[in-house]
Structures are given as structure tokens and as C-alpha cells.
PyMOL Python script that loads the backbone (N, CA, C, O; Angstrom):
from pymol import cmd

cmd.read_pdbstr("""\
ATOM      1  N   UNK A   1       0.663  -1.595   0.415  1.00  0.00           N
ATOM      2  CA  UNK A   1       0.043  -0.072  -0.359  1.00  0.00           C
ATOM      3  C   UNK A   1       0.753   1.383  -0.087  1.00  0.00           C
ATOM      4  O   UNK A   1       0.829   1.869   1.042  1.00  0.00           O
ATOM      5  N   UNK A   2       1.024   1.718  -0.717  1.00  0.00           N
ATOM      6  CA  UNK A   2       1.856   3.252  -1.635  1.00  0.00           C
ATOM      7  C   UNK A   2       1.410   4.140  -0.325  1.00  0.00           C
ATOM      8  O   UNK A   2       2.291   4.502   0.455  1.00  0.00           O
ATOM      9  N   UNK A   3       0.088   4.476  -0.098  1.00  0.00           N
ATOM     10  CA  UNK A   3      -0.632   5.879   0.280  1.00  0.00           C
ATOM     11  C   UNK A   3      -1.289   5.343   1.774  1.00  0.00           C
ATOM     12  O   UNK A   3      -1.260   4.130   1.982  1.00  0.00           O
ATOM     13  N   UNK A   4      -1.805   6.132   2.678  1.00  0.00           N
ATOM     14  CA  UNK A   4      -2.896   6.214   3.695  1.00  0.00           C
ATOM     15  C   UNK A   4      -4.195   6.877   2.742  1.00  0.00           C
ATOM     16  O   UNK A   4      -4.221   7.935   2.113  1.00  0.00           O
ATOM     17  N   UNK A   5      -4.985   6.083   2.863  1.00  0.00           N
ATOM     18  CA  UNK A   5      -6.508   6.631   3.153  1.00  0.00           C
ATOM     19  C   UNK A   5      -7.022   6.754   4.284  1.00  0.00           C
ATOM     20  O   UNK A   5      -6.595   6.061   5.208  1.00  0.00           O
ATOM     21  N   UNK A   6      -8.121   7.719   4.494  1.00  0.00           N
ATOM     22  CA  UNK A   6      -9.412   7.623   5.411  1.00  0.00           C
ATOM     23  C   UNK A   6     -10.243   5.977   5.211  1.00  0.00           C
ATOM     24  O   UNK A   6     -10.690   5.325   4.267  1.00  0.00           O
ATOM     25  N   UNK A   7     -10.150   5.854   6.337  1.00  0.00           N
ATOM     26  CA  UNK A   7     -10.755   4.173   6.857  1.00  0.00           C
ATOM     27  C   UNK A   7      -9.984   3.490   6.728  1.00  0.00           C
ATOM     28  O   UNK A   7     -10.418   2.394   7.081  1.00  0.00           O
ATOM     29  N   UNK A   8      -8.632   3.388   6.296  1.00  0.00           N
ATOM     30  CA  UNK A   8      -7.809   2.777   6.711  1.00  0.00           C
ATOM     31  C   UNK A   8      -7.149   1.743   8.117  1.00  0.00           C
ATOM     32  O   UNK A   8      -7.758   2.360   8.991  1.00  0.00           O
ATOM     33  N   UNK A   9      -6.599   0.974   8.677  1.00  0.00           N
ATOM     34  CA  UNK A   9      -6.573   0.894  10.283  1.00  0.00           C
ATOM     35  C   UNK A   9      -5.189   0.888  10.212  1.00  0.00           C
ATOM     36  O   UNK A   9      -4.499   0.098   9.569  1.00  0.00           O
ATOM     37  N   UNK A  10      -4.701   2.099  11.122  1.00  0.00           N
ATOM     38  CA  UNK A  10      -3.119   2.366  11.303  1.00  0.00           C
ATOM     39  C   UNK A  10      -2.894   1.524  12.498  1.00  0.00           C
ATOM     40  O   UNK A  10      -3.812   1.183  13.245  1.00  0.00           O
ATOM     41  N   UNK A  11      -1.589   1.176  12.673  1.00  0.00           N
ATOM     42  CA  UNK A  11      -0.893   0.799  13.778  1.00  0.00           C
ATOM     43  C   UNK A  11       0.417   1.939  14.295  1.00  0.00           C
ATOM     44  O   UNK A  11       1.577   1.716  13.949  1.00  0.00           O
ATOM     45  N   UNK A  12       0.230   2.567  14.739  1.00  0.00           N
ATOM     46  CA  UNK A  12       1.520   3.968  15.505  1.00  0.00           C
ATOM     47  C   UNK A  12       2.278   3.415  16.202  1.00  0.00           C
ATOM     48  O   UNK A  12       1.689   2.515  16.801  1.00  0.00           O
ATOM     49  N   UNK A  13       3.287   3.470  16.450  1.00  0.00           N
ATOM     50  CA  UNK A  13       4.928   3.872  17.127  1.00  0.00           C
ATOM     51  C   UNK A  13       5.001   5.035  17.331  1.00  0.00           C
ATOM     52  O   UNK A  13       4.762   5.883  16.472  1.00  0.00           O
ATOM     53  N   UNK A  14       5.419   5.335  18.768  1.00  0.00           N
ATOM     54  CA  UNK A  14       5.711   7.109  18.951  1.00  0.00           C
ATOM     55  C   UNK A  14       7.101   6.746  19.044  1.00  0.00           C
ATOM     56  O   UNK A  14       7.389   5.620  19.449  1.00  0.00           O
ATOM     57  N   UNK A  15       8.098   7.663  18.679  1.00  0.00           N
ATOM     58  CA  UNK A  15       9.238   8.300  19.594  1.00  0.00           C
ATOM     59  C   UNK A  15       8.830   8.270  20.897  1.00  0.00           C
ATOM     60  O   UNK A  15       8.680   7.062  21.079  1.00  0.00           O
ATOM     61  N   UNK A  16       8.662   8.602  21.518  1.00  0.00           N
ATOM     62  CA  UNK A  16       8.011   8.181  23.189  1.00  0.00           C
ATOM     63  C   UNK A  16       7.845   6.999  23.591  1.00  0.00           C
ATOM     64  O   UNK A  16       8.004   6.739  24.784  1.00  0.00           O
ATOM     65  N   UNK A  17       7.410   5.825  22.481  1.00  0.00           N
ATOM     66  CA  UNK A  17       7.392   4.519  22.991  1.00  0.00           C
ATOM     67  C   UNK A  17       5.889   4.116  22.978  1.00  0.00           C
ATOM     68  O   UNK A  17       5.548   2.948  23.166  1.00  0.00           O
ATOM     69  N   UNK A  18       4.904   5.232  22.725  1.00  0.00           N
ATOM     70  CA  UNK A  18       3.753   4.659  22.811  1.00  0.00           C
ATOM     71  C   UNK A  18       2.917   3.903  21.680  1.00  0.00           C
ATOM     72  O   UNK A  18       3.293   4.048  20.518  1.00  0.00           O
ATOM     73  N   UNK A  19       2.074   3.298  21.885  1.00  0.00           N
ATOM     74  CA  UNK A  19       1.375   2.648  20.453  1.00  0.00           C
ATOM     75  C   UNK A  19      -0.116   2.891  20.104  1.00  0.00           C
ATOM     76  O   UNK A  19      -0.983   3.083  20.957  1.00  0.00           O
ATOM     77  N   UNK A  20      -0.287   2.869  19.020  1.00  0.00           N
ATOM     78  CA  UNK A  20      -1.375   3.421  18.890  1.00  0.00           C
ATOM     79  C   UNK A  20      -2.435   2.436  18.028  1.00  0.00           C
ATOM     80  O   UNK A  20      -1.987   1.309  17.814  1.00  0.00           O
ATOM     81  N   UNK A  21      -3.549   2.667  17.597  1.00  0.00           N
ATOM     82  CA  UNK A  21      -4.002   1.159  16.851  1.00  0.00           C
ATOM     83  C   UNK A  21      -5.377   1.954  16.667  1.00  0.00           C
ATOM     84  O   UNK A  21      -6.191   1.744  17.567  1.00  0.00           O
ATOM     85  N   UNK A  22      -5.853   3.008  15.449  1.00  0.00           N
ATOM     86  CA  UNK A  22      -7.340   3.264  15.268  1.00  0.00           C
ATOM     87  C   UNK A  22      -7.344   3.171  14.049  1.00  0.00           C
ATOM     88  O   UNK A  22      -6.429   2.751  13.341  1.00  0.00           O
ATOM     89  N   UNK A  23      -8.692   3.676  13.630  1.00  0.00           N
ATOM     90  CA  UNK A  23      -9.250   3.598  11.783  1.00  0.00           C
ATOM     91  C   UNK A  23      -8.954   4.945  11.570  1.00  0.00           C
ATOM     92  O   UNK A  23      -9.595   5.810  12.167  1.00  0.00           O
ATOM     93  N   UNK A  24      -7.810   5.306  10.572  1.00  0.00           N
ATOM     94  CA  UNK A  24      -8.187   6.425  10.321  1.00  0.00           C
ATOM     95  C   UNK A  24      -9.136   7.446   9.920  1.00  0.00           C
ATOM     96  O   UNK A  24      -9.779   7.212   8.897  1.00  0.00           O
ATOM     97  N   UNK A  25      -9.368   8.666  10.607  1.00  0.00           N
ATOM     98  CA  UNK A  25     -10.106   9.034   9.783  1.00  0.00           C
ATOM     99  C   UNK A  25      -9.886  10.704   9.359  1.00  0.00           C
ATOM    100  O   UNK A  25     -10.889  11.247   8.894  1.00  0.00           O
ATOM    101  N   UNK A  26      -8.830  11.417   9.470  1.00  0.00           N
ATOM    102  CA  UNK A  26      -8.551  12.247   8.856  1.00  0.00           C
ATOM    103  C   UNK A  26      -6.835  12.490   8.772  1.00  0.00           C
ATOM    104  O   UNK A  26      -6.080  12.237   9.711  1.00  0.00           O
ATOM    105  N   UNK A  27      -6.353  13.093   7.298  1.00  0.00           N
ATOM    106  CA  UNK A  27      -5.273  13.238   7.187  1.00  0.00           C
ATOM    107  C   UNK A  27      -4.896  14.769   7.026  1.00  0.00           C
ATOM    108  O   UNK A  27      -5.307  15.487   6.114  1.00  0.00           O
ATOM    109  N   UNK A  28      -4.208  15.085   7.859  1.00  0.00           N
ATOM    110  CA  UNK A  28      -3.910  16.796   7.539  1.00  0.00           C
ATOM    111  C   UNK A  28      -2.003  17.173   7.145  1.00  0.00           C
ATOM    112  O   UNK A  28      -1.063  16.419   6.896  1.00  0.00           O
ATOM    113  N   UNK A  29      -2.102  18.569   7.248  1.00  0.00           N
ATOM    114  CA  UNK A  29      -0.624  18.465   6.764  1.00  0.00           C
ATOM    115  C   UNK A  29       0.413  18.855   7.738  1.00  0.00           C
ATOM    116  O   UNK A  29       1.501  19.364   7.465  1.00  0.00           O
ATOM    117  N   UNK A  30      -0.222  18.447   9.345  1.00  0.00           N
ATOM    118  CA  UNK A  30       0.782  18.057  10.550  1.00  0.00           C
ATOM    119  C   UNK A  30       0.822  17.064  11.153  1.00  0.00           C
ATOM    120  O   UNK A  30       1.600  16.843  12.081  1.00  0.00           O
ATOM    121  N   UNK A  31      -0.239  16.099  10.603  1.00  0.00           N
ATOM    122  CA  UNK A  31      -0.570  14.664  11.185  1.00  0.00           C
ATOM    123  C   UNK A  31      -1.863  14.109  10.822  1.00  0.00           C
ATOM    124  O   UNK A  31      -2.647  14.838  10.212  1.00  0.00           O
ATOM    125  N   UNK A  32      -2.233  12.764  11.152  1.00  0.00           N
ATOM    126  CA  UNK A  32      -3.524  12.405  11.343  1.00  0.00           C
ATOM    127  C   UNK A  32      -4.481  12.217  12.511  1.00  0.00           C
ATOM    128  O   UNK A  32      -4.312  13.006  13.441  1.00  0.00           O
ATOM    129  N   UNK A  33      -5.559  11.221  12.650  1.00  0.00           N
ATOM    130  CA  UNK A  33      -6.044  11.358  13.502  1.00  0.00           C
ATOM    131  C   UNK A  33      -7.241  10.315  13.267  1.00  0.00           C
ATOM    132  O   UNK A  33      -7.584   9.869  12.172  1.00  0.00           O
ATOM    133  N   UNK A  34      -7.728  10.058  14.342  1.00  0.00           N
ATOM    134  CA  UNK A  34      -9.227   8.991  14.653  1.00  0.00           C
ATOM    135  C   UNK A  34      -9.232   8.294  15.652  1.00  0.00           C
ATOM    136  O   UNK A  34      -8.266   7.696  16.128  1.00  0.00           O
ATOM    137  N   UNK A  35     -10.410   8.321  16.076  1.00  0.00           N
ATOM    138  CA  UNK A  35     -10.190   7.927  17.528  1.00  0.00           C
ATOM    139  C   UNK A  35     -10.423   8.767  18.381  1.00  0.00           C
ATOM    140  O   UNK A  35     -10.998   8.476  19.430  1.00  0.00           O
ATOM    141  N   UNK A  36     -10.068   9.815  18.125  1.00  0.00           N
ATOM    142  CA  UNK A  36     -10.162  10.729  19.297  1.00  0.00           C
ATOM    143  C   UNK A  36      -8.255  10.955  19.539  1.00  0.00           C
ATOM    144  O   UNK A  36      -7.641  11.452  20.483  1.00  0.00           O
ATOM    145  N   UNK A  37      -7.854  10.460  18.482  1.00  0.00           N
ATOM    146  CA  UNK A  37      -6.342  10.085  19.202  1.00  0.00           C
ATOM    147  C   UNK A  37      -5.934  10.964  17.977  1.00  0.00           C
ATOM    148  O   UNK A  37      -6.489  10.712  16.907  1.00  0.00           O
ATOM    149  N   UNK A  38      -4.706  12.311  18.056  1.00  0.00           N
ATOM    150  CA  UNK A  38      -3.903  12.641  17.176  1.00  0.00           C
ATOM    151  C   UNK A  38      -2.743  12.725  17.053  1.00  0.00           C
ATOM    152  O   UNK A  38      -2.064  13.439  17.791  1.00  0.00           O
ATOM    153  N   UNK A  39      -2.358  12.155  16.286  1.00  0.00           N
ATOM    154  CA  UNK A  39      -0.854  12.184  15.979  1.00  0.00           C
ATOM    155  C   UNK A  39       0.279  12.853  14.607  1.00  0.00           C
ATOM    156  O   UNK A  39       0.270  12.521  13.422  1.00  0.00           O
ATOM    157  N   UNK A  40       1.237  13.937  15.343  1.00  0.00           N
ATOM    158  CA  UNK A  40       1.366  14.615  14.539  1.00  0.00           C
ATOM    159  C   UNK A  40       3.113  13.554  13.524  1.00  0.00           C
ATOM    160  O   UNK A  40       3.648  12.485  13.816  1.00  0.00           O
ATOM    161  N   UNK A  41       3.401  14.510  12.444  1.00  0.00           N
ATOM    162  CA  UNK A  41       4.353  13.415  11.967  1.00  0.00           C
ATOM    163  C   UNK A  41       5.696  13.084  12.422  1.00  0.00           C
ATOM    164  O   UNK A  41       6.463  12.173  12.110  1.00  0.00           O
ATOM    165  N   UNK A  42       5.823  14.452  13.575  1.00  0.00           N
ATOM    166  CA  UNK A  42       7.100  14.332  13.812  1.00  0.00           C
ATOM    167  C   UNK A  42       7.331  13.062  14.985  1.00  0.00           C
ATOM    168  O   UNK A  42       8.275  12.320  15.256  1.00  0.00           O
ATOM    169  N   UNK A  43       5.939  13.244  15.511  1.00  0.00           N
ATOM    170  CA  UNK A  43       5.758  11.500  16.591  1.00  0.00           C
ATOM    171  C   UNK A  43       6.387  10.467  16.525  1.00  0.00           C
ATOM    172  O   UNK A  43       6.961   9.723  17.321  1.00  0.00           O
ATOM    173  N   UNK A  44       6.106  10.535  14.853  1.00  0.00           N
ATOM    174  CA  UNK A  44       5.799   8.796  14.937  1.00  0.00           C
ATOM    175  C   UNK A  44       7.219   7.862  13.913  1.00  0.00           C
ATOM    176  O   UNK A  44       7.715   7.929  12.788  1.00  0.00           O
ATOM    177  N   UNK A  45       7.351   7.201  14.938  1.00  0.00           N
ATOM    178  CA  UNK A  45       8.819   6.144  14.871  1.00  0.00           C
ATOM    179  C   UNK A  45       8.430   5.275  13.840  1.00  0.00           C
ATOM    180  O   UNK A  45       9.283   5.232  12.953  1.00  0.00           O
ATOM    181  N   UNK A  46       6.936   4.195  13.529  1.00  0.00           N
ATOM    182  CA  UNK A  46       6.670   3.718  13.109  1.00  0.00           C
ATOM    183  C   UNK A  46       5.236   3.206  12.552  1.00  0.00           C
ATOM    184  O   UNK A  46       4.738   2.489  13.420  1.00  0.00           O
ATOM    185  N   UNK A  47       4.501   3.300  11.566  1.00  0.00           N
ATOM    186  CA  UNK A  47       3.345   3.008  11.163  1.00  0.00           C
ATOM    187  C   UNK A  47       3.308   1.938  10.290  1.00  0.00           C
ATOM    188  O   UNK A  47       4.141   1.510   9.491  1.00  0.00           O
ATOM    189  N   UNK A  48       1.546   1.375  10.756  1.00  0.00           N
ATOM    190  CA  UNK A  48       1.987   0.015   9.707  1.00  0.00           C
ATOM    191  C   UNK A  48      -0.111   0.335   9.569  1.00  0.00           C
ATOM    192  O   UNK A  48      -0.854   0.736  10.464  1.00  0.00           O
ATOM    193  N   UNK A  49      -0.479  -0.057   8.080  1.00  0.00           N
ATOM    194  CA  UNK A  49      -1.680   0.087   7.809  1.00  0.00           C
ATOM    195  C   UNK A  49      -2.253  -1.023   6.912  1.00  0.00           C
ATOM    196  O   UNK A  49      -1.607  -1.644   6.068  1.00  0.00           O
ATOM    197  N   UNK A  50      -3.707  -1.208   7.243  1.00  0.00           N
ATOM    198  CA  UNK A  50      -4.128  -2.170   6.581  1.00  0.00           C
ATOM    199  C   UNK A  50      -5.424  -1.525   6.171  1.00  0.00           C
ATOM    200  O   UNK A  50      -5.883  -0.617   6.864  1.00  0.00           O
ATOM    201  N   UNK A  51      -6.172  -2.025   4.856  1.00  0.00           N
ATOM    202  CA  UNK A  51      -6.742  -1.461   4.498  1.00  0.00           C
ATOM    203  C   UNK A  51      -7.953  -2.775   3.598  1.00  0.00           C
ATOM    204  O   UNK A  51      -7.709  -3.555   2.677  1.00  0.00           O
ATOM    205  N   UNK A  52      -9.288  -2.513   4.410  1.00  0.00           N
ATOM    206  CA  UNK A  52     -10.034  -3.697   4.789  1.00  0.00           C
ATOM    207  C   UNK A  52     -10.649  -3.164   3.333  1.00  0.00           C
ATOM    208  O   UNK A  52     -10.547  -2.046   2.828  1.00  0.00           O
ATOM    209  N   UNK A  53     -11.264  -4.255   2.880  1.00  0.00           N
ATOM    210  CA  UNK A  53     -12.238  -3.958   1.153  1.00  0.00           C
ATOM    211  C   UNK A  53     -13.701  -4.644   1.938  1.00  0.00           C
ATOM    212  O   UNK A  53     -14.037  -5.432   2.822  1.00  0.00           O
ATOM    213  N   UNK A  54     -14.127  -3.926   1.143  1.00  0.00           N
ATOM    214  CA  UNK A  54     -16.134  -4.393   1.767  1.00  0.00           C
ATOM    215  C   UNK A  54     -16.198  -5.456   1.112  1.00  0.00           C
ATOM    216  O   UNK A  54     -15.396  -5.692   0.208  1.00  0.00           O
ATOM    217  N   UNK A  55     -17.209  -6.320   1.471  1.00  0.00           N
ATOM    218  CA  UNK A  55     -17.563  -7.563   0.893  1.00  0.00           C
ATOM    219  C   UNK A  55     -18.456  -6.983  -0.463  1.00  0.00           C
ATOM    220  O   UNK A  55     -18.797  -7.995  -1.075  1.00  0.00           O
ATOM    221  N   UNK A  56     -18.856  -6.038  -1.017  1.00  0.00           N
ATOM    222  CA  UNK A  56     -18.892  -5.354  -2.273  1.00  0.00           C
ATOM    223  C   UNK A  56     -17.904  -5.588  -3.212  1.00  0.00           C
ATOM    224  O   UNK A  56     -18.047  -6.140  -4.303  1.00  0.00           O
ATOM    225  N   UNK A  57     -16.657  -5.033  -2.614  1.00  0.00           N
ATOM    226  CA  UNK A  57     -15.492  -5.191  -3.698  1.00  0.00           C
ATOM    227  C   UNK A  57     -15.336  -6.655  -4.057  1.00  0.00           C
ATOM    228  O   UNK A  57     -15.359  -7.123  -5.196  1.00  0.00           O
ATOM    229  N   UNK A  58     -15.150  -7.397  -2.756  1.00  0.00           N
ATOM    230  CA  UNK A  58     -14.993  -8.801  -2.920  1.00  0.00           C
ATOM    231  C   UNK A  58     -15.915  -9.785  -3.909  1.00  0.00           C
ATOM    232  O   UNK A  58     -15.566 -10.852  -4.414  1.00  0.00           O
ATOM    233  N   UNK A  59     -16.924  -9.247  -4.004  1.00  0.00           N
ATOM    234  CA  UNK A  59     -17.947  -9.748  -4.823  1.00  0.00           C
ATOM    235  C   UNK A  59     -18.152  -9.358  -6.192  1.00  0.00           C
ATOM    236  O   UNK A  59     -18.659 -10.026  -7.093  1.00  0.00           O
ATOM    237  N   UNK A  60     -17.710  -8.238  -6.228  1.00  0.00           N
ATOM    238  CA  UNK A  60     -17.372  -7.676  -7.773  1.00  0.00           C
ATOM    239  C   UNK A  60     -16.005  -8.422  -8.417  1.00  0.00           C
ATOM    240  O   UNK A  60     -15.973  -8.895  -9.553  1.00  0.00           O
ATOM    241  N   UNK A  61     -15.052  -8.431  -7.607  1.00  0.00           N
ATOM    242  CA  UNK A  61     -14.068  -9.236  -8.055  1.00  0.00           C
ATOM    243  C   UNK A  61     -14.435 -10.476  -8.492  1.00  0.00           C
ATOM    244  O   UNK A  61     -14.180 -10.500  -9.696  1.00  0.00           O
ATOM    245  N   UNK A  62     -14.885 -11.488  -8.154  1.00  0.00           N
ATOM    246  CA  UNK A  62     -15.323 -13.016  -7.942  1.00  0.00           C
ATOM    247  C   UNK A  62     -16.185 -12.886  -9.448  1.00  0.00           C
ATOM    248  O   UNK A  62     -16.203 -13.765 -10.310  1.00  0.00           O
ATOM    249  N   UNK A  63     -16.741 -11.834  -9.508  1.00  0.00           N
ATOM    250  CA  UNK A  63     -18.257 -11.702 -10.203  1.00  0.00           C
ATOM    251  C   UNK A  63     -16.657 -11.449 -11.881  1.00  0.00           C
ATOM    252  O   UNK A  63     -16.490 -12.226 -12.821  1.00  0.00           O
ATOM    253  N   UNK A  64     -16.338 -10.923 -11.765  1.00  0.00           N
ATOM    254  CA  UNK A  64     -15.159 -10.530 -13.363  1.00  0.00           C
ATOM    255  C   UNK A  64     -14.846 -11.716 -13.299  1.00  0.00           C
ATOM    256  O   UNK A  64     -14.949 -12.521 -14.225  1.00  0.00           O
ATOM    257  N   UNK A  65     -14.307 -12.009 -11.858  1.00  0.00           N
ATOM    258  CA  UNK A  65     -13.103 -13.122 -12.282  1.00  0.00           C
ATOM    259  C   UNK A  65     -14.081 -14.305 -12.922  1.00  0.00           C
ATOM    260  O   UNK A  65     -13.658 -14.946 -13.884  1.00  0.00           O
ATOM    261  N   UNK A  66     -15.638 -14.633 -12.270  1.00  0.00           N
ATOM    262  CA  UNK A  66     -15.690 -15.853 -13.027  1.00  0.00           C
ATOM    263  C   UNK A  66     -16.577 -15.297 -14.853  1.00  0.00           C
ATOM    264  O   UNK A  66     -16.733 -16.029 -15.831  1.00  0.00           O
ATOM    265  N   UNK A  67     -16.971 -13.844 -14.712  1.00  0.00           N
ATOM    266  CA  UNK A  67     -16.883 -13.676 -16.197  1.00  0.00           C
ATOM    267  C   UNK A  67     -15.682 -13.772 -17.448  1.00  0.00           C
ATOM    268  O   UNK A  67     -15.683 -14.009 -18.656  1.00  0.00           O
ATOM    269  N   UNK A  68     -14.890 -13.512 -16.623  1.00  0.00           N
ATOM    270  CA  UNK A  68     -13.006 -13.640 -17.431  1.00  0.00           C
ATOM    271  C   UNK A  68     -12.927 -15.133 -17.709  1.00  0.00           C
ATOM    272  O   UNK A  68     -12.847 -15.434 -18.900  1.00  0.00           O
ATOM    273  N   UNK A  69     -12.935 -16.078 -16.859  1.00  0.00           N
ATOM    274  CA  UNK A  69     -12.979 -17.562 -17.020  1.00  0.00           C
ATOM    275  C   UNK A  69     -14.172 -17.934 -18.044  1.00  0.00           C
ATOM    276  O   UNK A  69     -13.854 -18.573 -19.047  1.00  0.00           O
ATOM    277  N   UNK A  70     -15.355 -17.619 -17.881  1.00  0.00           N
ATOM    278  CA  UNK A  70     -16.255 -18.102 -18.610  1.00  0.00           C
ATOM    279  C   UNK A  70     -15.791 -17.551 -20.444  1.00  0.00           C
ATOM    280  O   UNK A  70     -16.205 -18.092 -21.470  1.00  0.00           O
ATOM    281  N   UNK A  71     -15.122 -16.706 -20.380  1.00  0.00           N
ATOM    282  CA  UNK A  71     -14.800 -15.912 -21.738  1.00  0.00           C
ATOM    283  C   UNK A  71     -13.928 -16.722 -22.394  1.00  0.00           C
ATOM    284  O   UNK A  71     -14.181 -17.177 -23.510  1.00  0.00           O
ATOM    285  N   UNK A  72     -12.784 -16.973 -21.719  1.00  0.00           N
ATOM    286  CA  UNK A  72     -11.712 -17.440 -21.782  1.00  0.00           C
ATOM    287  C   UNK A  72     -12.321 -19.555 -22.385  1.00  0.00           C
ATOM    288  O   UNK A  72     -12.047 -20.173 -23.414  1.00  0.00           O
ATOM    289  N   UNK A  73     -12.892 -19.841 -21.545  1.00  0.00           N
ATOM    290  CA  UNK A  73     -13.030 -21.124 -21.669  1.00  0.00           C
ATOM    291  C   UNK A  73     -14.415 -20.908 -23.240  1.00  0.00           C
ATOM    292  O   UNK A  73     -14.088 -21.594 -24.209  1.00  0.00           O
ATOM    293  N   UNK A  74     -15.328 -20.341 -23.382  1.00  0.00           N
ATOM    294  CA  UNK A  74     -15.728 -20.512 -24.656  1.00  0.00           C
ATOM    295  C   UNK A  74     -15.134 -20.249 -25.850  1.00  0.00           C
ATOM    296  O   UNK A  74     -15.503 -20.768 -26.903  1.00  0.00           O
ATOM    297  N   UNK A  75     -13.757 -19.059 -25.704  1.00  0.00           N
ATOM    298  CA  UNK A  75     -13.160 -18.792 -26.628  1.00  0.00           C
ATOM    299  C   UNK A  75     -11.591 -19.994 -27.070  1.00  0.00           C
ATOM    300  O   UNK A  75     -10.936 -20.080 -28.109  1.00  0.00           O
ATOM    301  N   UNK A  76     -11.506 -20.561 -26.060  1.00  0.00           N
ATOM    302  CA  UNK A  76     -10.176 -20.919 -26.236  1.00  0.00           C
ATOM    303  C   UNK A  76     -10.048 -22.331 -26.314  1.00  0.00           C
ATOM    304  O   UNK A  76      -9.235 -23.047 -26.897  1.00  0.00           O
ATOM    305  N   UNK A  77     -11.498 -22.687 -25.257  1.00  0.00           N
ATOM    306  CA  UNK A  77     -11.261 -24.274 -24.816  1.00  0.00           C
ATOM    307  C   UNK A  77     -12.454 -24.844 -25.694  1.00  0.00           C
ATOM    308  O   UNK A  77     -12.326 -25.846 -26.398  1.00  0.00           O
ATOM    309  N   UNK A  78     -13.306 -24.309 -25.614  1.00  0.00           N
ATOM    310  CA  UNK A  78     -14.585 -24.954 -26.340  1.00  0.00           C
ATOM    311  C   UNK A  78     -14.674 -25.410 -27.474  1.00  0.00           C
ATOM    312  O   UNK A  78     -14.945 -26.600 -27.636  1.00  0.00           O
ATOM    313  N   UNK A  79     -14.438 -24.454 -28.659  1.00  0.00           N
ATOM    314  CA  UNK A  79     -14.057 -24.966 -29.583  1.00  0.00           C
ATOM    315  C   UNK A  79     -12.751 -26.347 -29.896  1.00  0.00           C
ATOM    316  O   UNK A  79     -12.748 -27.249 -30.733  1.00  0.00           O
ATOM    317  N   UNK A  80     -12.134 -26.121 -29.226  1.00  0.00           N
ATOM    318  CA  UNK A  80     -11.161 -27.388 -29.480  1.00  0.00           C
ATOM    319  C   UNK A  80     -11.793 -28.748 -29.042  1.00  0.00           C
ATOM    320  O   UNK A  80     -11.153 -29.791 -29.180  1.00  0.00           O
ATOM    321  N   UNK A  81     -13.323 -28.730 -28.398  1.00  0.00           N
ATOM    322  CA  UNK A  81     -14.105 -30.178 -28.041  1.00  0.00           C
ATOM    323  C   UNK A  81     -14.547 -30.064 -28.836  1.00  0.00           C
ATOM    324  O   UNK A  81     -13.781 -30.762 -29.500  1.00  0.00           O
ATOM    325  N   UNK A  82     -15.437 -29.656 -29.705  1.00  0.00           N
ATOM    326  CA  UNK A  82     -16.383 -29.597 -30.564  1.00  0.00           C
ATOM    327  C   UNK A  82     -15.251 -30.486 -32.028  1.00  0.00           C
ATOM    328  O   UNK A  82     -15.695 -31.476 -32.610  1.00  0.00           O
ATOM    329  N   UNK A  83     -14.082 -29.991 -32.319  1.00  0.00           N
ATOM    330  CA  UNK A  83     -13.405 -31.081 -33.310  1.00  0.00           C
ATOM    331  C   UNK A  83     -13.406 -32.201 -33.419  1.00  0.00           C
ATOM    332  O   UNK A  83     -13.348 -32.798 -32.344  1.00  0.00           O
ATOM    333  N   UNK A  84     -13.462 -32.956 -34.514  1.00  0.00           N
ATOM    334  CA  UNK A  84     -13.121 -34.500 -34.200  1.00  0.00           C
ATOM    335  C   UNK A  84     -12.508 -34.745 -35.369  1.00  0.00           C
ATOM    336  O   UNK A  84     -12.580 -34.209 -36.475  1.00  0.00           O
ATOM    337  N   UNK A  85     -11.550 -36.152 -34.696  1.00  0.00           N
ATOM    338  CA  UNK A  85     -10.671 -36.567 -35.391  1.00  0.00           C
ATOM    339  C   UNK A  85     -11.183 -37.419 -36.664  1.00  0.00           C
ATOM    340  O   UNK A  85     -12.131 -38.193 -36.533  1.00  0.00           O
ATOM    341  N   UNK A  86     -10.638 -37.278 -37.688  1.00  0.00           N
ATOM    342  CA  UNK A  86     -11.098 -38.621 -39.215  1.00  0.00           C
ATOM    343  C   UNK A  86      -9.716 -39.680 -38.805  1.00  0.00           C
ATOM    344  O   UNK A  86      -9.510 -40.705 -39.455  1.00  0.00           O
TER     345      UNK A  86
END
""", "prot")
cmd.dss("prot")
cmd.show_as("cartoon", "prot")
cmd.util.cbc("prot")
cmd.orient("prot")
């Protein structure tokens, strides 16, 4: 993940040894915040982030994959199955 987005779950370790985990609600010029916690960029020692996809996104990906598999089957595999060798 190259950039942070609102809605990402972040785990932040600060230079003073504090640790926070929250859903990112805002990203500003001086820092980021969520769940009532604000951390400035100069406080951050380490940050990890995960992005949760909605079930709707998963369904769209699975649907597109199934459609692509059907197209490949009918264009590449099915015609060869109809050929008969003499």
C-alpha cells in the first residue's frame, strides 16, 4: 500500500514509546487522527496500515473473475472440444 487513506486501520509507534491503533479519520498537513487520537508526523517512529475491502468489492472481483473464466472457456477451450479427428 503506497498511500494512506481515510478508513485504513493504522498501528502507530511513537518516538516516546507509545502505541496506538485506530481507524484513520483524517489526514492533515501536520498529522493524522482517528478515534479521538491525534498523532503528528514528527512523533511517528513506525506506522503500519491495513485496508479493509468491503464485501461488495470482493463480490465484484469474484464476479469479474468468473466472467473472464467463462469468456476464456468459450473462446479458447470449447471450440477445440467440438473438433473431431478423422
